[in-house]
DSSP file (Angstrom, degrees, kcal/mol; ACC not computed):
  #  RESIDUE AA STRUCTURE BP1 BP2  ACC     N-H-->O    O-->H-N    N-H-->O    O-->H-N    TCO  KAPPA ALPHA  PHI   PSI    X-CA   Y-CA   Z-CA
    1    1 A M              0   0    0      0, 0.0     2,-0.3     0, 0.0    64,-0.1   0.000 360.0 360.0 360.0 135.0  -15.1   -6.2    9.4
    2    2 A E        -     0   0    0     62,-0.2     2,-0.4    96,-0.0    66,-0.2  -0.603 360.0-149.5 -79.3 139.2  -13.3   -4.3    6.7
    3    3 A Q        +     0   0    0     -2,-0.3     2,-0.4    63,-0.0    59,-0.1  -0.930  16.9 178.3-113.1 134.1   -9.5   -4.7    6.7
    4    4 A V        -     0   0    0     -2,-0.4    61,-0.2    57,-0.4    60,-0.1  -0.999   9.5-162.0-136.6 136.7   -7.2   -1.9    5.5
    5    5 A S     >  -     0   0    0     -2,-0.4     4,-2.0     1,-0.1     5,-0.2  -0.840  29.7-121.2-114.0 156.2   -3.4   -1.8    5.4
    6    6 A P  H  > S+     0   0    0      0, 0.0     4,-2.6     0, 0.0     5,-0.2   0.876 115.5  54.1 -62.0 -35.8   -1.2    1.3    5.0
    7    7 A R  H  > S+     0   0    0      2,-0.2     4,-2.6     1,-0.2     5,-0.2   0.910 106.1  52.7 -64.5 -41.6    0.3   -0.1    1.8
    8    8 A D  H  > S+     0   0    0      1,-0.2     4,-2.4     2,-0.2    -1,-0.2   0.923 111.8  46.5 -57.0 -44.8   -3.2   -0.6    0.4
    9    9 A L  H  X S+     0   0    0     -4,-2.0     4,-2.9     2,-0.2    -2,-0.2   0.918 111.4  49.4 -67.4 -43.4   -3.9    3.1    1.1
   10   10 A I  H  X S+     0   0    0     -4,-2.6     4,-1.5     1,-0.2    -1,-0.2   0.927 113.5  47.0 -61.8 -43.8   -0.7    4.4   -0.3
   11   11 A N  H  X S+     0   0    0     -4,-2.6     4,-0.7     1,-0.2    -1,-0.2   0.896 112.6  50.1 -64.1 -39.6   -1.2    2.4   -3.5
   12   12 A F  H >X S+     0   0    0     -4,-2.4     3,-1.3    -5,-0.2     4,-0.8   0.922 106.3  55.2 -63.1 -44.4   -4.8    3.6   -3.7
   13   13 A V  H >X S+     0   0    0     -4,-2.9     3,-0.7     1,-0.3     4,-0.5   0.837  98.5  63.0 -60.9 -32.2   -3.7    7.2   -3.2
   14   14 A R  H 3< S+     0   0    0     -4,-1.5     3,-0.4     1,-0.2    -1,-0.3   0.830 102.1  51.3 -60.2 -29.8   -1.4    6.9   -6.2
   15   15 A T  H << S+     0   0    0     -3,-1.3    -1,-0.2    -4,-0.7    -2,-0.2   0.695 120.7  32.2 -81.1 -18.7   -4.5    6.2   -8.3
   16   16 A I  H X< S+     0   0    0     -4,-0.8     3,-2.6    -3,-0.7    16,-0.3   0.155  83.7 160.3-120.2  17.1   -6.3    9.4   -7.1
   17   17 A D  T 3< S+     0   0    0     -4,-0.5    16,-0.2    -3,-0.4     3,-0.1  -0.111  70.1  10.7 -48.5 126.9   -3.2   11.6   -6.6
   18   18 A G  T 3  S+     0   0    0     14,-3.3    -1,-0.3     1,-0.3    15,-0.1   0.345  95.0 133.1  86.7  -6.0   -4.1   15.2   -6.5
   19   19 A E    <   -     0   0    0     -3,-2.6    13,-1.1    13,-0.3     2,-0.4  -0.386  60.0-109.6 -76.2 156.6   -7.9   14.7   -6.3
   20   20 A N  E     +A   31   0A   0     11,-0.2     2,-0.3    -3,-0.1    11,-0.2  -0.704  37.2 179.7 -85.4 135.3  -10.1   16.5   -3.8
   21   21 A L  E     -A   30   0A   0      9,-3.2     9,-2.2    -2,-0.4     2,-0.4  -0.823  18.4-135.0-124.1 168.5  -11.6   14.5   -1.0
   22   22 A T  E     -A   29   0A   0     -2,-0.3     7,-0.2     7,-0.2     5,-0.1  -0.990  20.4-117.0-128.7 134.1  -13.8   15.6    1.9
   23   23 A T     >  -     0   0    0      5,-2.9     4,-0.7    -2,-0.4    61,-0.1  -0.369  21.8-134.5 -65.4 150.2  -13.5   14.7    5.5
   24   24 A L  T  4 S+     0   0    0     59,-0.5    -1,-0.1     2,-0.1    60,-0.1   0.863  95.5  40.7 -76.9 -37.0  -16.5   12.8    6.8
   25   25 A A  T  4 S+     0   0    0      1,-0.1    -1,-0.1    58,-0.1    46,-0.0   0.954 130.9  18.1 -80.6 -51.9  -17.1   14.6   10.1
   26   26 A R  T  4 S-     0   0    0      2,-0.1    -2,-0.1    57,-0.0    -1,-0.1   0.478  92.9-127.9-103.9  -3.5  -16.6   18.3    9.2
   27   27 A R     <  +     0   0    0     -4,-0.7     2,-0.4     1,-0.2    -3,-0.1   0.843  51.0 158.2  61.5  35.9  -16.9   18.1    5.4
   28   28 A E        -     0   0    0      1,-0.0    -5,-2.9    16,-0.0    -1,-0.2  -0.746  36.0-128.0 -92.2 139.9  -13.7   20.0    4.8
   29   29 A T  E     +A   22   0A   0     -2,-0.4    15,-2.4    -7,-0.2    16,-0.5  -0.556  33.7 161.0 -90.2 152.2  -12.0   19.5    1.5
   30   30 A F  E     -AB  21  43A   0     -9,-2.2    -9,-3.2    13,-0.3     2,-0.3  -0.977  32.4-122.4-158.1 158.8   -8.4   18.5    0.9
   31   31 A T  E     -AB  20  42A   0     11,-2.1    11,-2.5    -2,-0.3     2,-0.4  -0.759  24.4-147.7-103.3 158.6   -6.1   17.0   -1.7
   32   32 A V  E     - B   0  41A   0    -13,-1.1   -14,-3.3    -2,-0.3     2,-0.4  -0.977  13.4-176.2-130.8 139.9   -4.1   13.9   -1.2
   33   33 A H  E     - B   0  40A   0      7,-2.3     7,-3.0    -2,-0.4     2,-0.5  -0.989  22.0-130.2-135.4 143.2   -0.8   12.8   -2.6
   34   34 A A  E     - B   0  39A   0     -2,-0.4     5,-0.2   -21,-0.3     2,-0.2  -0.807  25.1-174.4 -91.9 130.3    1.2    9.6   -2.3
   35   35 A L        -     0   0    0      3,-2.7     3,-0.4    -2,-0.5   -21,-0.1  -0.526  47.5 -78.9-107.8-177.4    4.8   10.0   -1.3
   36   36 A D  S    S-     0   0    0      1,-0.2    -2,-0.0    -2,-0.2     3,-0.0   0.927 120.5  -5.6 -50.4 -55.2    7.4    7.1   -1.2
   37   37 A N  S    S+     0   0    0    -27,-0.0    17,-0.9     2,-0.0     2,-0.3  -0.079 130.2  44.5-135.7  33.6    6.3    5.7    2.1
   38   38 A S  E    S- C   0  53A   0     -3,-0.4    -3,-2.7    15,-0.2     2,-0.4  -0.945  71.6-112.2-161.4 177.7    3.6    8.1    3.3
   39   39 A I  E     -BC  34  52A   0     13,-1.8    13,-3.5    -2,-0.3     2,-0.5  -0.953  20.0-150.0-123.2 144.2    0.6   10.2    2.4
   40   40 A Q  E     -BC  33  51A   0     -7,-3.0    -7,-2.3    -2,-0.4     2,-0.4  -0.971   8.4-164.8-118.2 126.2    0.4   13.9    2.2
   41   41 A Y  E     -BC  32  50A   0      9,-2.8     9,-3.2    -2,-0.5    -9,-0.2  -0.880   2.0-167.0-105.3 138.6   -2.9   15.8    2.9
   42   42 A T  E     -B   31   0A   0    -11,-2.5   -11,-2.1    -2,-0.4     2,-0.1  -0.883  15.7-143.8-127.0 101.4   -3.3   19.4    1.9
   43   43 A P  E  >  -B   30   0A   0      0, 0.0     4,-2.9     0, 0.0     3,-0.5  -0.378   9.6-138.3 -62.3 137.0   -6.4   21.0    3.4
   44   44 A T  T  4 S+     0   0    0    -15,-2.4   -14,-0.1     1,-0.2   -24,-0.0   0.852 100.6  61.1 -62.8 -35.1   -8.0   23.5    1.1
   45   45 A S  T  4 S+     0   0    0    -16,-0.5    -1,-0.2     1,-0.2   -15,-0.1   0.828 123.1  16.4 -65.3 -33.1   -8.5   25.9    4.0
   46   46 A T  T  4 S-     0   0    0     -3,-0.5    -2,-0.2     2,-0.1    -1,-0.2   0.666  82.0-145.5-112.2 -23.7   -4.8   26.3    4.7
   47   47 A N     <  +     0   0    0     -4,-2.9    -3,-0.1     1,-0.2    -2,-0.0   0.750  57.2 132.3  56.9  26.3   -3.1   25.0    1.6
   48   48 A R        -     0   0    0     -5,-0.3    -1,-0.2     2,-0.0    -2,-0.1  -0.938  58.6-123.4-110.0 118.2   -0.4   23.7    4.0
   49   49 A P        -     0   0    0      0, 0.0     2,-0.5     0, 0.0    -7,-0.2  -0.238  19.3-159.8 -61.9 144.2    0.7   20.1    3.4
   50   50 A R  E     -C   41   0A   0     -9,-3.2    -9,-2.8    31,-0.0     2,-0.4  -0.971  10.2-147.0-127.1 114.0    0.5   17.6    6.3
   51   51 A K  E     -C   40   0A   0     -2,-0.5     2,-0.7   -11,-0.2   -11,-0.2  -0.651   5.3-160.2 -85.7 134.0    2.6   14.5    6.0
   52   52 A H  E     -C   39   0A   0    -13,-3.5   -13,-1.8    -2,-0.4    -2,-0.0  -0.895  19.4-144.7-114.4  99.0    1.2   11.2    7.4
   53   53 A Q  E >>  -C   38   0A   0     -2,-0.7     4,-2.5   -15,-0.2     3,-0.6  -0.202  21.0-109.5 -67.1 155.0    4.2    8.9    7.9
   54   54 A Y  H 3> S+     0   0    0    -17,-0.9     4,-2.9     1,-0.2     5,-0.2   0.869 114.1  54.4 -52.2 -47.4    3.8    5.2    7.4
   55   55 A R  H 3> S+     0   0    0      1,-0.2     4,-1.1     2,-0.2    -1,-0.2   0.858 113.1  42.5 -63.2 -34.4    4.2    4.2   11.1
   56   56 A W  H <> S+     0   0    0     -3,-0.6     4,-1.8     2,-0.2    -1,-0.2   0.867 113.6  51.7 -77.8 -36.9    1.3    6.5   12.1
   57   57 A L  H  X S+     0   0    0     -4,-2.5     4,-2.6     1,-0.2    -2,-0.2   0.888 106.4  55.8 -62.9 -38.6   -0.8    5.5    9.1
   58   58 A A  H  X S+     0   0    0     -4,-2.9     4,-2.6    -5,-0.2    -1,-0.2   0.877 104.8  52.6 -61.4 -38.5   -0.2    1.9   10.1
   59   59 A R  H  X S+     0   0    0     -4,-1.1     4,-2.2     2,-0.2    -1,-0.2   0.903 110.0  47.5 -65.4 -40.8   -1.6    2.6   13.6
   60   60 A V  H  X S+     0   0    0     -4,-1.8     4,-3.0     2,-0.2    -2,-0.2   0.930 112.8  49.1 -64.7 -44.6   -4.8    4.1   12.1
   61   61 A C  H  X S+     0   0    0     -4,-2.6     4,-2.6     2,-0.2   -57,-0.4   0.907 110.8  50.3 -62.0 -42.3   -5.2    1.2    9.7
   62   62 A D  H  X S+     0   0    0     -4,-2.6     4,-1.1     2,-0.2    -1,-0.2   0.932 114.0  44.3 -61.2 -46.0   -4.7   -1.3   12.6
   63   63 A E  H  X S+     0   0    0     -4,-2.2     4,-2.3     1,-0.2     3,-0.5   0.919 113.6  50.0 -66.5 -43.1   -7.3    0.4   14.7
   64   64 A F  H  X S+     0   0    0     -4,-3.0     4,-3.3     1,-0.2    -1,-0.2   0.910 106.8  55.3 -61.3 -41.2   -9.7    0.8   11.9
   65   65 A S  H  < S+     0   0    0     -4,-2.6    -1,-0.2   -61,-0.2    -2,-0.2   0.769 113.0  43.4 -64.6 -24.9   -9.4   -2.9   11.0
   66   66 A K  H  < S+     0   0    0     -4,-1.1    -1,-0.2    -3,-0.5    -2,-0.2   0.843 132.8  16.8 -83.6 -37.7  -10.4   -3.8   14.6
   67   67 A T  H  < S-     0   0    0     -4,-2.3    -3,-0.2    -5,-0.1    -2,-0.2   0.720  76.6-145.3-111.4 -26.6  -13.3   -1.3   15.0
   68   68 A N     <  +     0   0    0     -4,-3.3     2,-0.4    -5,-0.4    -4,-0.1   0.794  45.3 159.7  55.3  30.9  -14.3   -0.1   11.5
   69   69 A S        -     0   0    0     -6,-0.2    -1,-0.2     1,-0.1    -2,-0.1  -0.681  35.3-168.7 -86.1 133.5  -15.0    3.3   13.2
   70   70 A F        +     0   0    0     -2,-0.4    -1,-0.1    -3,-0.1   -46,-0.1   0.124  54.0 113.9-102.5  17.9  -15.2    6.4   11.1
   71   71 A K    >   -     0   0    0      1,-0.2     3,-1.9   -47,-0.0     4,-0.3  -0.820  58.0-152.6 -93.3 114.5  -15.1    8.7   14.2
   72   72 A P  G >  S+     0   0    0      0, 0.0     3,-2.0     0, 0.0     4,-0.2   0.825  93.2  66.3 -54.5 -32.7  -11.9   10.8   14.3
   73   73 A A  G >  S+     0   0    0      1,-0.3     3,-1.1     2,-0.2     4,-0.2   0.778  90.0  64.9 -61.7 -25.4  -12.2   11.0   18.1
   74   74 A D  G <  S+     0   0    0     -3,-1.9    -1,-0.3     1,-0.2     3,-0.1   0.599 107.8  41.5 -71.8  -9.3  -11.6    7.2   18.3
   75   75 A Y  G X> S+     0   0    0     -3,-2.0     3,-2.3    -4,-0.3     4,-1.9   0.244  76.9 113.9-118.6   9.0   -8.1    7.8   16.9
   76   76 A K  T <4 S+     0   0    0     -3,-1.1    -2,-0.1     1,-0.3    -1,-0.1   0.766  78.4  51.7 -59.9 -27.3   -7.1   11.0   18.8
   77   77 A D  T 34 S+     0   0    0     -4,-0.2    -1,-0.3     1,-0.1     3,-0.1   0.565 112.9  47.2 -83.0  -7.9   -4.4    9.1   20.7
   78   78 A L  T <4 S-     0   0    0     -3,-2.3     2,-0.3     1,-0.3    -2,-0.2   0.801 121.2 -16.1-101.9 -37.0   -2.9    7.8   17.4
   79   79 A T    ><  -     0   0    0     -4,-1.9     3,-0.5   -20,-0.1    -1,-0.3  -0.986  38.9-133.3-167.2 153.0   -2.7   10.8   15.1
   80   80 A V  T 3  S+     0   0    0     -2,-0.3     3,-0.3     1,-0.2    -4,-0.1   0.517 105.3  65.8 -86.1  -7.2   -3.9   14.4   14.5
   81   81 A N  T >>  +     0   0    0      1,-0.2     4,-2.5    -6,-0.1     3,-0.6   0.164  63.3 115.7 -98.6  16.6   -4.6   13.4   10.8
   82   82 A A  H <> S+     0   0    0     -3,-0.5     4,-3.0     1,-0.2     5,-0.3   0.879  71.1  55.7 -57.5 -42.2   -7.4   10.9   11.6
   83   83 A S  H 3> S+     0   0    0     -3,-0.3     4,-1.2     1,-0.2   -59,-0.5   0.872 112.6  43.0 -62.3 -35.0  -10.1   12.9    9.8
   84   84 A Y  H <> S+     0   0    0     -3,-0.6     4,-2.0     2,-0.2    -1,-0.2   0.922 114.2  49.6 -73.6 -45.3   -8.0   12.8    6.6
   85   85 A A  H  X S+     0   0    0     -4,-2.5     4,-2.7     1,-0.2    -2,-0.2   0.896 110.0  51.7 -60.9 -40.6   -7.0    9.2    6.9
   86   86 A L  H  X S+     0   0    0     -4,-3.0     4,-2.5    -5,-0.2    -1,-0.2   0.862 107.5  52.2 -66.6 -35.1  -10.6    8.1    7.5
   87   87 A A  H  X S+     0   0    0     -4,-1.2     4,-2.3    -5,-0.3    -1,-0.2   0.895 111.5  47.1 -65.7 -38.7  -11.7   10.0    4.4
   88   88 A V  H  X S+     0   0    0     -4,-2.0     4,-2.7     2,-0.2    -2,-0.2   0.915 111.7  50.4 -67.6 -43.0   -9.1    8.1    2.4
   89   89 A I  H  X S+     0   0    0     -4,-2.7     4,-2.7     2,-0.2     5,-0.2   0.924 110.7  50.1 -59.6 -44.1  -10.1    4.8    3.9
   90   90 A N  H  X S+     0   0    0     -4,-2.5     4,-2.5     2,-0.2    -2,-0.2   0.933 111.7  46.7 -60.4 -47.2  -13.7    5.5    3.1
   91   91 A A  H  X S+     0   0    0     -4,-2.3     4,-2.2     1,-0.2    -1,-0.2   0.900 112.3  51.8 -62.4 -40.5  -12.8    6.4   -0.6
   92   92 A Y  H  X S+     0   0    0     -4,-2.7     4,-1.1     2,-0.2    -2,-0.2   0.940 111.1  46.0 -61.0 -49.0  -10.6    3.2   -0.8
   93   93 A L  H  <>S+     0   0    0     -4,-2.7     5,-3.0     1,-0.2     3,-0.4   0.899 112.6  50.5 -63.7 -40.6  -13.4    1.0    0.5
   94   94 A Q  H ><5S+     0   0    0     -4,-2.5     3,-1.3     1,-0.2    -1,-0.2   0.882 106.3  55.6 -64.4 -37.0  -16.0    2.5   -1.8
   95   95 A S  H 3<5S+     0   0    0     -4,-2.2    -1,-0.2     1,-0.3    -2,-0.2   0.785 110.0  46.6 -66.2 -25.1  -13.6    2.1   -4.8
   96   96 A R  T 3<5S-     0   0    0     -4,-1.1    -1,-0.3    -3,-0.4    -2,-0.2   0.388 115.7-115.1 -95.5   1.3  -13.5   -1.6   -4.0
   97   97 A G  T < 5S+     0   0    0     -3,-1.3    -3,-0.2    -4,-0.3    -2,-0.1   0.784  78.8 128.0  70.8  26.0  -17.3   -1.9   -3.5
   98   98 A Q  S   <S-     0   0    0     -5,-3.0     2,-1.0    -6,-0.2    -4,-0.2   0.061  72.7-111.8-104.1  25.0  -16.8   -2.7    0.1
   99   99 A G        +     0   0    0     -6,-0.3     2,-0.3    -5,-0.2    -1,-0.2  -0.732  42.1 176.8  92.9-106.4  -19.1   -0.1    1.5
  100  100 A G              0   0    0     -2,-1.0   -10,-0.1     1,-0.2    -9,-0.1  -0.649 360.0 360.0  87.2-155.2  -17.5    2.6    3.4
  101  101 A R              0   0    0     -2,-0.3    -1,-0.2   -31,-0.0   -10,-0.1   0.404 360.0 360.0-115.2 360.0  -19.6    5.3    4.8
Protein backbone atom coordinates (compact mmCIF):
# COMPACT_ATOMS: atom_id res chain seq x y z
CA UNK A 1 0.00 0.00 0.00
CA UNK A 2 1.20 3.47 -0.92
CA UNK A 3 1.40 5.99 1.93
CA UNK A 4 0.87 9.72 1.39
CA UNK A 5 0.88 12.58 3.88
CA UNK A 6 -0.55 16.08 3.43
CA UNK A 7 2.89 17.57 4.08
CA UNK A 8 4.36 15.36 1.31
CA UNK A 9 1.71 16.64 -1.11
CA UNK A 10 2.13 20.29 -0.20
CA UNK A 11 5.91 20.00 -0.61
CA UNK A 12 5.44 18.19 -3.92
CA UNK A 13 3.05 20.87 -5.19
CA UNK A 14 5.72 23.47 -4.49
CA UNK A 15 7.87 21.71 -7.11
CA UNK A 16 5.12 21.76 -9.74
CA UNK A 17 3.44 25.02 -8.74
CA UNK A 18 1.33 26.43 -11.56
CA UNK A 19 1.52 23.34 -13.75
CA UNK A 20 -1.52 21.84 -15.40
CA UNK A 21 -2.81 18.53 -14.12
CA UNK A 22 -5.77 16.44 -15.24
CA UNK A 23 -8.35 14.75 -13.04
CA UNK A 24 -8.31 10.99 -13.39
CA UNK A 25 -12.05 10.38 -13.66
CA UNK A 26 -13.37 13.17 -15.88
CA UNK A 27 -10.09 14.27 -17.49
CA UNK A 28 -10.65 17.92 -16.56
CA UNK A 29 -7.59 20.17 -16.41
CA UNK A 30 -6.62 22.39 -13.52
CA UNK A 31 -3.61 24.21 -12.14
CA UNK A 32 -2.29 23.61 -8.66
CA UNK A 33 -0.58 25.97 -6.24
CA UNK A 34 0.96 25.46 -2.80
CA UNK A 35 -0.11 27.86 -0.11
CA UNK A 36 1.32 28.00 3.43
CA UNK A 37 -0.61 25.07 4.82
CA UNK A 38 -2.95 24.10 2.00
CA UNK A 39 -3.26 23.49 -1.71
CA UNK A 40 -5.21 25.58 -4.19
CA UNK A 41 -6.75 24.04 -7.29
CA UNK A 42 -7.94 26.22 -10.16
CA UNK A 43 -10.10 24.35 -12.68
CA UNK A 44 -9.51 25.51 -16.25
CA UNK A 45 -13.25 25.39 -16.92
CA UNK A 46 -14.15 27.99 -14.27
CA UNK A 47 -10.83 29.69 -13.49
CA UNK A 48 -12.10 29.98 -9.90
CA UNK A 49 -9.62 28.88 -7.21
CA UNK A 50 -10.63 26.15 -4.75
CA UNK A 51 -8.65 26.01 -1.53
CA UNK A 52 -8.08 22.60 0.06
CA UNK A 53 -7.20 23.20 3.69
CA UNK A 54 -4.70 21.00 5.50
CA UNK A 55 -7.21 19.24 7.76
CA UNK A 56 -9.36 18.13 4.81
CA UNK A 57 -6.33 17.18 2.77
CA UNK A 58 -5.12 15.09 5.73
CA UNK A 59 -8.39 13.16 5.72
CA UNK A 60 -8.02 12.36 2.03
CA UNK A 61 -4.40 11.28 2.56
CA UNK A 62 -5.35 9.07 5.51
CA UNK A 63 -8.11 7.37 3.53
CA UNK A 64 -5.94 6.98 0.45
CA UNK A 65 -3.15 5.44 2.56
CA UNK A 66 -5.65 2.83 3.81
CA UNK A 67 -7.35 2.02 0.51
CA UNK A 68 -5.14 3.30 -2.34
CA UNK A 69 -8.40 4.06 -4.14
CA UNK A 70 -8.35 6.57 -6.98
CA UNK A 71 -12.18 6.76 -7.13
CA UNK A 72 -13.45 10.22 -6.10
CA UNK A 73 -16.73 8.67 -4.93
CA UNK A 74 -14.81 6.86 -2.18
CA UNK A 75 -14.00 10.27 -0.66
CA UNK A 76 -17.38 12.00 -1.09
CA UNK A 77 -17.93 12.19 2.67
CA UNK A 78 -14.50 13.79 3.18
CA UNK A 79 -14.23 16.57 0.59
CA UNK A 80 -15.65 18.01 -2.60
CA UNK A 81 -12.07 18.34 -3.89
CA UNK A 82 -11.31 14.62 -4.06
CA UNK A 83 -10.87 14.49 -7.83
CA UNK A 84 -8.19 17.20 -7.66
CA UNK A 85 -6.45 15.73 -4.61
CA UNK A 86 -6.35 12.28 -6.24
CA UNK A 87 -4.77 13.73 -9.38
CA UNK A 88 -2.09 15.38 -7.21
CA UNK A 89 -1.55 12.11 -5.30
CA UNK A 90 -1.19 10.27 -8.60
CA UNK A 91 1.36 12.79 -9.92
CA UNK A 92 3.25 12.62 -6.60
CA UNK A 93 3.46 8.81 -6.67
CA UNK A 94 4.54 8.80 -10.32
CA UNK A 95 7.25 11.35 -9.57
CA UNK A 96 8.61 8.99 -6.92
CA UNK A 97 8.43 5.96 -9.21
CA UNK A 98 5.82 4.40 -6.96
CA UNK A 99 3.24 3.66 -9.57
CA UNK A 100 0.14 5.69 -9.31
CA UNK A 101 -2.48 5.22 -11.93
